[in-house]
C-alpha positions, 0 to 999 in steps of 0.5 A: 614298137619293138624291132628285133633282129636275129636269125632262124633256121627254115624247117619246112620241106616245102616252101620258098626256101631250102630246109636247113638254111639259116636266114636273118630277119627283122621282126616288129612287135607292137609292144615296148617290152621284149620279155612280155613278147618272147613266147608270142614271137617264138610261136609266131616264127615256129608257126611259119616254119622257123626254128632255132631262133636266135635274137641278136639285137632289139630296140624301140622305134619311136620315130617311124620316119626312121624306117626308109625301106618300103618292105620294113615300113609295110611290116611295121604297119602290119605289126601295128594292126596284127601285133607281130610282123616279120621280114626274112632276108631272102639270102641265107647266111 
């Protein structure tokens, strides 16, 4: 399972966040190859109102017990089922 960290700008006028704010995110992808998932990741985030996406770090999670945060664990499990899942930090940069 890939874990990808980055930032993205919220583009929607209506929503839980303010248009134009940049937030950090953690994204899980049910794959081991980032290159194969880049288009899917972009479409996934854009469809949820995010753009100007910058990936800052990525890695492979081999041991799920390394995830200690409940929200991240829920996203990990969702990505196993649905292919992708994102957790966006509430506080903008």
